[in-house]
C-alpha positions, 0 to 999 in steps of 0.5 A: 083773131083766133090762132090759124085764123088768116087776114087779108092785108092789102096796102097801097104804101110801098114801105108795107112790102118791107114794114109788114114782113118785118113785124111779122118777124118779131110777133107769133103770126106768120106771112103765108103770101105776098104779092104786088099788082098795080101799086098795090100789096097784098099779104095773108098773115096767119094768126099766131098762138 
């Protein structure tokens, strides 16, 4: 992915609500949004440069 592009991640593991934001804090990428609906966790991540 190129910087500025976004990726949507959908997970069913409840641990992803903790793990994905924690990983992104250690990377150049940015969490644009996150939500939870019916046991599905959705994350939109912007690729960093």
